DRENFI-454212 format. One record per residue (C-alpha): z, x, y; residue in three letters. Coordinates in steps of 0.5 Angstrom, whole numbers, padded with zeros to 4 digits, always signed. Each point is the difference from the previous one (the first is absolute). Last residue first. Example, Ala and Ser with C-alpha at 12.3 -4.5 7.8 and 13.67 -1.06 7.14 Angstrom:
REM residues 2
+0014+0027-0002Ser +0002-0002-0007Ala 
//
This chain:
REM residues 110
-0206+0167-0097Asp -0003-0002-0006Gly -0007-0002-0003Thr -0002+0000-0007Leu -0007-0003-0002Tyr -0003-0001-0007Leu -0007-0002-0003Thr -0002-0003-0006Ile -0008+0001-0003His +0000-0005-0005Ser -0005-0001-0007Thr -0002-0006-0003Arg -0003+0000-0008Lys -0005-0006+0001Arg -0001-0003-0007Ile -0007-0003+0000Ile -0002-0006-0006Asn -0005+0001-0005Ala -0004-0006-0003Arg -0003+0001-0007Gly +0003-0007-0002Gln +0007+0002+0001Ala +0002+0005+0003Arg -0001+0008+0001Pro +0005+0003+0006Glu -0005+0004+0004Val +0004+0006+0006Arg +0000+0000+0007Lys +0003+0006+0004Ala +0004-0002+0007Val -0001+0005+0005Pro +0006+0000+0004Gly +0004-0006+0004Val +0004+0002+0006Asp +0008+0000-0001Val +0005+0000+0007Phe +0006+0003+0001Ala +0002+0001+0007Arg +0006+0001+0004Ser +0004+0002-0006Ile +0008+0002+0004Ile +0002+0007+0001Met +0008+0000-0004Met -0003+0004-0006Ala -0004+0005+0004Ala +0006+0002+0004Asp -0004+0003+0007Ala -0007+0003+0001Ser +0000+0007-0004Lys -0008-0001-0002Lys +0002+0002-0007Gln +0005-0005+0000Glu -0005-0005+0002Ala -0004+0001-0006Asn +0005+0001-0005Ser +0002-0008+0003Ile -0008-0001-0001Val +0000+0003-0006Ser +0007-0005-0003Lys -0004-0006+0002Leu -0006+0001-0004Leu +0004+0001-0005Lys +0004-0006+0001Glu -0008-0004+0001Val -0002+0003-0007Pro +0006-0003-0003Arg +0001-0006+0003Ala -0007-0003-0001Ala +0003-0001-0008Arg +0004-0005+0003Tyr +0007-0003-0002Pro +0004+0004+0006Met +0006+0004-0001Phe -0003+0007+0002Arg -0003-0003+0006Leu +0005-0003+0003Ser +0004+0007+0000Ile -0006+0003+0003Leu -0001-0005+0006Ala +0007+0001+0002Asp -0001+0008+0001Gly -0006-0001+0003Ala +0003-0005+0006Arg -0003-0007-0001Lys -0007-0003+0005Gly -0004-0001-0007Arg +0003+0001-0007Ile +0000-0007-0002Leu -0008-0001+0003Asp -0002+0007-0004Met +0002-0003-0006Val -0004-0007+0000Arg -0006+0004+0003Arg +0000+0005-0007Val -0001-0006-0004Lys -0007-0003+0005Arg -0002+0007+0001Pro -0001+0000-0008Thr +0003+0006-0004Met -0004+0006-0002Lys +0003+0005+0006Ala -0007+0003+0003Tyr +0003+0003+0006Lys +0008+0001+0001Leu +0001+0001+0008Val +0006+0003+0003Ala +0001+0001+0007Lys +0006+0003+0005Ala +0001-0002+0007Glu +0005+0003+0006Met 
//
């Protein structure tokens, strides 16, 4: 049995979110929730909410104990990039890229 949840347009760079996803991939859902709770990274909060969502989706499917299910796939895709202009000295300009992420989690169980 497999359950899935997706968070689109998260206002975080994919690189920072991938750092968190690499730490929880392959763990049991309950263990991953505990480790996400105490991670110092800002990206851990939305990933924790997404993990709770996929656990809830698994419980709705009446599959095995959702907390004992394993995070089989966890990946981050690049979302749209908003571009902003920052004025600089002597009439120049810098482009600031506000990056977004699409986060996907899969739980599998027996």
